[in-house]
N, C-alpha and C positions, 0 to 999 in steps of 0.2 A: 584486259589481256587475254584472258582465256577465251572470249568470244572471237577475238582476232585469230587465236590458234586455230579454234574450229572452224571458221571460215576459210583458212589457209588449207586445213586438211581436206575439206568438202571439195575445194577446188583442184587439189592435187588429185583426187579421186575421179573428178570428172574429166580432167585432161588424160589421165591414164587409162580411163574407161574407152574413151574416144580412140587412143592409140591402139588399145586391145583389140577392138573391134575390126579396125582395120587389118590388123596382123591376122585376126581369125578368117577374115574374109579370104585372104592370100593363102592361107595355109590349111583350108577346110579340106580339100582333097588329099592332103598328106597326113591326116589324122591317123593315130595309131589305132590298133583294133582295141575295142572295149573289153575290158576285164574289171571284175568286182574289185580287186585289191590292186590299187596302182601304186602307192608309195607310203612311206612313214617319214614325217618329219619332226624335227626337234629343234627348239629354239629359244630364244629369250627376249625380254622386253627392256629397251634401253631407258625407257622414260622413267620408269620407278628408279632405276640407279641414279639417274640424274637428280631426281627428286632428293635422294638419300644424301647425296654429296652436297648440294647446294642448299638443302633447307634442313628442318629438324624433323622430317619425316619421310618416308620413302619405302620402296620394297624391292626384293631380289626376286625375280619370277621366271619360271621354265614351264615349257609346254611341249606337250606331245601331240601331233596330229596325224590322223590316217586319213589317207584319200580313197574313196570308193567311186569308181566310175569317173574320177576326176570331177564329180559334181557334188557330192556329199562329203563332209570333213568332219567326222567326230574328233572332239578336242578335249583334252585334260590340261588344265592350268594350275600349276602348284607354286606356292611362293611363302616368303616370309616377310612379314610387314613390321617395320619399327619406328617408334617416334620417342623422342626425348624433347619435349616443349617447356619452355618457361614463358609465362605470360607477363610481360612487363608492368602491365596495368594492375593486375590482381595478385601478382608473385605466387601465382598457383603453378606447380610443377606437374607436368602429366608424362607418364613414361609406359610403354607397353612393348612387347615383342612376342610375335606369334604367327604360326603357320595359317594359312588360308588355302581353299580349294576351290576351283571352278570346274564344272563340266557342262558340255553343250555339243552344239554342232552348227557349222556353217554350210551354206549353199552357194555354189558358184552360179552367179548370174549371167556369164557371158555365153553366147550362142554357141562358139566355139569351145567347148570345155577343156580341150586340150592345148590350148594356147599357153605361151609363157607368161601370160599375164593373167591374173585372177581377180575379179572384183566379186565380193561375197557379202552376204548378210547371214546373221545367224543369232543364236539365243544361248544364253549360260544361266545356270544356276550355280549360286556361290554360298559358301558357308566359312564361318569363322569361329573359334573358341579362344578366348583369351583373358588374360589377367591384366588390369589396369592399376597402376600406381598414381593417386592424386595427392599432391602434398602441398600445404601452405602454411609457412612459420608465421608465428606472431599475430594470429587473429585476436580480436579483442571480444570478450563475452558481452553481447548486448544487454544481459540482465544484470550480471553480477560484476561486470568490470573484470579487469585482469586480462592478460594475454595467455593464449595456449595455442599449441601447433594442431593444425587440422592433418590427420594423417588417414588416408582412406587406402591402404596397401592390399594388393592381391585380391581385388574385388573381381570376381569370376563374371565374365560377359559372353554374351553369342550374339551372332547376327547372322540372318539368312537374307539374301537378296538376288534379284534377277537383273539380267544385262541385256539389252538389245544391241547388237554389233554390226557395224557397216565397214567395210575395210577393203584393201587391196594387197596382193602378193606379187612380186615381180621377180622373175629369174634374173639375177645379175651375171653369174659366171658358175658354169658347172653346176654343183649342188647349192650354191649359195643364193638364197633369196633375201629380199628386203621388203617391208611392208608396213602399213599403217592401218590402224583401227580406230574408230570412233566409238564410244560406248554411252548408252543412257542407263543409269542405274535406278533402280526402285527398291526400296526396302520390302521385305516380306514379313519379317518378324525379328525382334531383337529383345534382349533380355540385359539390362545394365545394372541389376541389383538396387541398392538404395542409393547410388549417387546421381541419378536423374537422367544424367547424359555423359558422353565421353568425347574428348577432343578428336581422336584419330581411331578408325577402325581398320585392322590389317586387310589389305586387300581391296577395301572399299575406299579409303581416303579420309579426309577430314569430314567430320559428321555433317556440318553445315553448308559445305560447298562442293561436294562430291557427286552431285546429280550426273553430270556430264564428266567424262575422262578419255583418255587417248593412250595408245600404245605406239611405240615404234619397234617392230619385230626384226630380228637378226635370224636366219632360220636356215639349217641345214637339211636338204631332203635327200633321204637314203633310198 
C-alpha cells in the first residue's frame, strides 16, 4: 500500500510540474520584480492528523516557511508525536508523547520562480528527545518460573535524523495553498537506553517502516 501511495504522489508531482512549466512560459513577461524577502507562509500537515485518528500513532505538525527571491525557502517544522500501541501477539504496550523539530531549506526547481505552482527539493535536519513506556504484564521467568510484570517506564530516548524532500506547492485561492511532499529519512544517531529499540519515534514514525514518508500540506501565505 505504501508503494502505491508513493507512486501516486510522484505521478501527481510530474503532472503538476508539466502544468506549472506551461504556466511559467505564459507568465514570464509579467514576473514581479525580484526582492530578497518575498513572503512568509504558515501551515500544517494533514497526514499526521489522519494517522492519529485512524491508527495508534501520529503527530500534529505546524511549519513556518520564508520565501527568499521565490527560489530559496528556509523552513522550520515543529510538532508533537504520540503513540499508544498494544501488540496483540506479545501483549507489550508502548506509549510515548513528545515534541520534535526539523529545520532545513527548500529550493524551487521551476524556471519561472514566480509562478503560482512550485516544485521543490530540499533537506531537513530533525531531532527529538522523548520518554518511552514499555509495559508487559504476566511475563514468565525462564529460570525461576513464576510470573512478573515487565515495566520499563520513563526511559529517556533521543534521535537525530536527516530527510531528503521532494514536493509541490500550488496556489488554490488567494493566500490558500495546498501541496504534497515525499520524504526519504535516514537516522544519524539515536539513544534508546537499555531497551534496545522503540516502536515509534515522534516525528520520525515507526522505527522499522519509516524510511519513506509523505505529507499533505495546507498553507496560508502572508
